[in-house]
ChimeraX commands (.cxc) that place a marker at each C-alpha (Angstrom):
marker #1 position -66.24,11.90,56.95 radius 0.5
marker #1 position -69.72,10.86,57.95 radius 0.5
marker #1 position -72.23,13.68,57.59 radius 0.5
marker #1 position -75.91,13.44,58.41 radius 0.5
marker #1 position -78.60,14.74,56.06 radius 0.5
marker #1 position -81.35,16.33,58.16 radius 0.5
marker #1 position -84.46,18.31,57.26 radius 0.5
marker #1 position -82.55,21.41,58.42 radius 0.5
marker #1 position -79.46,20.67,56.31 radius 0.5
marker #1 position -76.35,18.76,57.35 radius 0.5
marker #1 position -74.89,17.85,60.71 radius 0.5
marker #1 position -72.41,15.55,62.42 radius 0.5
marker #1 position -73.47,12.79,64.82 radius 0.5
marker #1 position -73.40,13.86,68.43 radius 0.5
marker #1 position -75.21,15.50,71.30 radius 0.5
marker #1 position -74.97,16.09,75.02 radius 0.5
marker #1 position -73.65,13.46,77.41 radius 0.5
marker #1 position -76.18,11.34,79.28 radius 0.5
marker #1 position -75.87,9.75,82.71 radius 0.5
marker #1 position -75.11,6.36,81.12 radius 0.5
marker #1 position -72.03,7.79,79.35 radius 0.5
marker #1 position -68.77,7.14,81.22 radius 0.5
marker #1 position -66.89,9.79,79.21 radius 0.5
marker #1 position -66.85,11.78,75.97 radius 0.5
marker #1 position -65.88,8.72,73.94 radius 0.5
marker #1 position -68.90,6.83,75.30 radius 0.5
marker #1 position -71.15,9.73,74.28 radius 0.5
marker #1 position -69.69,9.65,70.77 radius 0.5
marker #1 position -70.18,5.88,70.47 radius 0.5
marker #1 position -73.79,6.07,71.71 radius 0.5
marker #1 position -74.80,9.03,69.57 radius 0.5
marker #1 position -73.20,7.66,66.41 radius 0.5
marker #1 position -75.02,4.36,66.93 radius 0.5
marker #1 position -78.37,6.03,67.69 radius 0.5
marker #1 position -78.32,8.73,65.02 radius 0.5
marker #1 position -76.36,7.14,62.17 radius 0.5
marker #1 position -76.29,3.42,62.99 radius 0.5
marker #1 position -72.49,3.21,62.88 radius 0.5
marker #1 position -70.07,1.53,65.23 radius 0.5
marker #1 position -66.84,3.38,65.88 radius 0.5
marker #1 position -63.39,2.53,67.15 radius 0.5
marker #1 position -60.39,4.46,68.46 radius 0.5
marker #1 position -61.96,7.90,69.14 radius 0.5
marker #1 position -59.60,10.82,69.63 radius 0.5
marker #1 position -60.34,14.33,70.88 radius 0.5
marker #1 position -59.43,17.02,68.33 radius 0.5
marker #1 position -60.27,19.98,70.54 radius 0.5
marker #1 position -63.26,22.13,71.33 radius 0.5
marker #1 position -65.05,25.18,70.00 radius 0.5
marker #1 position -66.91,27.83,71.97 radius 0.5
marker #1 position -70.15,29.12,70.49 radius 0.5
marker #1 position -72.03,31.55,72.70 radius 0.5
marker #1 position -72.58,29.89,76.06 radius 0.5
marker #1 position -71.89,26.36,74.78 radius 0.5
marker #1 position -68.71,24.40,74.18 radius 0.5
marker #1 position -68.59,21.75,71.47 radius 0.5
marker #1 position -66.09,18.93,71.85 radius 0.5
marker #1 position -64.75,17.80,68.48 radius 0.5
marker #1 position -63.74,14.17,68.12 radius 0.5
marker #1 position -62.80,11.81,65.33 radius 0.5
marker #1 position -63.02,8.02,65.16 radius 0.5
marker #1 position -62.77,5.26,62.59 radius 0.5
marker #1 position -66.05,3.79,61.36 radius 0.5
marker #1 position -65.85,0.10,62.10 radius 0.5
marker #1 position -69.29,-1.01,60.92 radius 0.5
marker #1 position -72.53,0.29,59.39 radius 0.5
marker #1 position -75.63,-1.19,61.04 radius 0.5
marker #1 position -79.04,-1.38,59.34 radius 0.5
marker #1 position -80.48,2.03,58.55 radius 0.5
marker #1 position -83.27,3.00,61.01 radius 0.5
marker #1 position -84.80,6.00,62.81 radius 0.5
marker #1 position -83.06,7.64,65.78 radius 0.5
marker #1 position -84.64,6.04,68.89 radius 0.5
marker #1 position -84.68,9.36,70.78 radius 0.5
marker #1 position -86.70,11.38,68.29 radius 0.5
marker #1 position -87.82,8.93,65.66 radius 0.5
marker #1 position -86.16,10.95,62.89 radius 0.5
marker #1 position -84.59,9.12,60.00 radius 0.5
marker #1 position -81.29,10.91,59.37 radius 0.5
marker #1 position -79.51,10.36,56.10 radius 0.5
marker #1 position -75.87,9.35,56.23 radius 0.5
marker #1 position -73.37,10.46,53.65 radius 0.5
marker #1 position -69.63,9.88,53.38 radius 0.5
marker #1 position -67.94,12.99,52.02 radius 0.5
marker #1 position -64.33,14.14,51.58 radius 0.5
marker #1 position -63.08,15.89,54.69 radius 0.5
marker #1 position -62.42,19.04,52.63 radius 0.5
marker #1 position -66.17,19.33,51.82 radius 0.5
marker #1 position -67.38,19.14,55.43 radius 0.5
marker #1 position -66.88,22.81,56.46 radius 0.5
marker #1 position -68.86,24.04,53.45 radius 0.5
marker #1 position -71.69,21.52,53.98 radius 0.5
marker #1 position -71.95,22.47,57.66 radius 0.5
marker #1 position -71.42,26.19,57.16 radius 0.5
marker #1 position -68.60,26.27,59.70 radius 0.5
marker #1 position -66.35,28.84,58.02 radius 0.5
marker #1 position -62.66,29.16,58.86 radius 0.5
marker #1 position -62.80,27.38,62.23 radius 0.5
marker #1 position -64.53,24.43,60.58 radius 0.5
marker #1 position -61.94,24.32,57.84 radius 0.5
marker #1 position -59.19,24.24,60.48 radius 0.5
marker #1 position -60.98,21.41,62.30 radius 0.5
marker #1 position -61.32,19.47,59.05 radius 0.5
marker #1 position -57.58,19.84,58.37 radius 0.5
marker #1 position -56.82,18.57,61.89 radius 0.5
marker #1 position -59.19,15.61,61.44 radius 0.5
marker #1 position -57.45,14.73,58.17 radius 0.5
marker #1 position -54.02,14.93,59.82 radius 0.5
marker #1 position -55.15,12.69,62.67 radius 0.5
marker #1 position -56.55,10.16,60.19 radius 0.5
marker #1 position -53.32,10.16,58.17 radius 0.5
marker #1 position -51.17,9.69,61.24 radius 0.5
marker #1 position -53.25,6.76,62.49 radius 0.5
marker link #1:1,2 radius 0.2
marker link #1:2,3 radius 0.2
marker link #1:3,4 radius 0.2
marker link #1:4,5 radius 0.2
marker link #1:5,6 radius 0.2
marker link #1:6,7 radius 0.2
marker link #1:7,8 radius 0.2
marker link #1:8,9 radius 0.2
marker link #1:9,10 radius 0.2
marker link #1:10,11 radius 0.2
marker link #1:11,12 radius 0.2
marker link #1:12,13 radius 0.2
marker link #1:13,14 radius 0.2
marker link #1:14,15 radius 0.2
marker link #1:15,16 radius 0.2
marker link #1:16,17 radius 0.2
marker link #1:17,18 radius 0.2
marker link #1:18,19 radius 0.2
marker link #1:19,20 radius 0.2
marker link #1:20,21 radius 0.2
marker link #1:21,22 radius 0.2
marker link #1:22,23 radius 0.2
marker link #1:23,24 radius 0.2
marker link #1:24,25 radius 0.2
marker link #1:25,26 radius 0.2
marker link #1:26,27 radius 0.2
marker link #1:27,28 radius 0.2
marker link #1:28,29 radius 0.2
marker link #1:29,30 radius 0.2
marker link #1:30,31 radius 0.2
marker link #1:31,32 radius 0.2
marker link #1:32,33 radius 0.2
marker link #1:33,34 radius 0.2
marker link #1:34,35 radius 0.2
marker link #1:35,36 radius 0.2
marker link #1:36,37 radius 0.2
marker link #1:37,38 radius 0.2
marker link #1:38,39 radius 0.2
marker link #1:39,40 radius 0.2
marker link #1:40,41 radius 0.2
marker link #1:41,42 radius 0.2
marker link #1:42,43 radius 0.2
marker link #1:43,44 radius 0.2
marker link #1:44,45 radius 0.2
marker link #1:45,46 radius 0.2
marker link #1:46,47 radius 0.2
marker link #1:47,48 radius 0.2
marker link #1:48,49 radius 0.2
marker link #1:49,50 radius 0.2
marker link #1:50,51 radius 0.2
marker link #1:51,52 radius 0.2
marker link #1:52,53 radius 0.2
marker link #1:53,54 radius 0.2
marker link #1:54,55 radius 0.2
marker link #1:55,56 radius 0.2
marker link #1:56,57 radius 0.2
marker link #1:57,58 radius 0.2
marker link #1:58,59 radius 0.2
marker link #1:59,60 radius 0.2
marker link #1:60,61 radius 0.2
marker link #1:61,62 radius 0.2
marker link #1:62,63 radius 0.2
marker link #1:63,64 radius 0.2
marker link #1:64,65 radius 0.2
marker link #1:65,66 radius 0.2
marker link #1:66,67 radius 0.2
marker link #1:67,68 radius 0.2
marker link #1:68,69 radius 0.2
marker link #1:69,70 radius 0.2
marker link #1:70,71 radius 0.2
marker link #1:71,72 radius 0.2
marker link #1:72,73 radius 0.2
marker link #1:73,74 radius 0.2
marker link #1:74,75 radius 0.2
marker link #1:75,76 radius 0.2
marker link #1:76,77 radius 0.2
marker link #1:77,78 radius 0.2
marker link #1:78,79 radius 0.2
marker link #1:79,80 radius 0.2
marker link #1:80,81 radius 0.2
marker link #1:81,82 radius 0.2
marker link #1:82,83 radius 0.2
marker link #1:83,84 radius 0.2
marker link #1:84,85 radius 0.2
marker link #1:85,86 radius 0.2
marker link #1:86,87 radius 0.2
marker link #1:87,88 radius 0.2
marker link #1:88,89 radius 0.2
marker link #1:89,90 radius 0.2
marker link #1:90,91 radius 0.2
marker link #1:91,92 radius 0.2
marker link #1:92,93 radius 0.2
marker link #1:93,94 radius 0.2
marker link #1:94,95 radius 0.2
marker link #1:95,96 radius 0.2
marker link #1:96,97 radius 0.2
marker link #1:97,98 radius 0.2
marker link #1:98,99 radius 0.2
marker link #1:99,100 radius 0.2
marker link #1:100,101 radius 0.2
marker link #1:101,102 radius 0.2
marker link #1:102,103 radius 0.2
marker link #1:103,104 radius 0.2
marker link #1:104,105 radius 0.2
marker link #1:105,106 radius 0.2
marker link #1:106,107 radius 0.2
marker link #1:107,108 radius 0.2
marker link #1:108,109 radius 0.2
marker link #1:109,110 radius 0.2
marker link #1:110,111 radius 0.2
marker link #1:111,112 radius 0.2
marker link #1:112,113 radius 0.2
view
């Protein structure tokens, strides 16, 4: 899976939808391109997670292409990109049991596709 290295630790590409986004898949495509300079294909919704007063939609997609490495146009931050085994993602992100379950689901979706 693609994980971002940030000054705060690790993260996944993504953020809130913007008016230009037709749907959740469009948000994923835009954010992955802006933050990690990757082009995706065939996104699929894995589910969502509630955290306080926010809901996080979890999606998976195939990485089709890596573009040239450059800063995020929204904030100017240069986020590292690292490909890691899906089993390592929950520990890197500090997601605990729910993250481990999401990682298992992402792996199953990838295998089935």
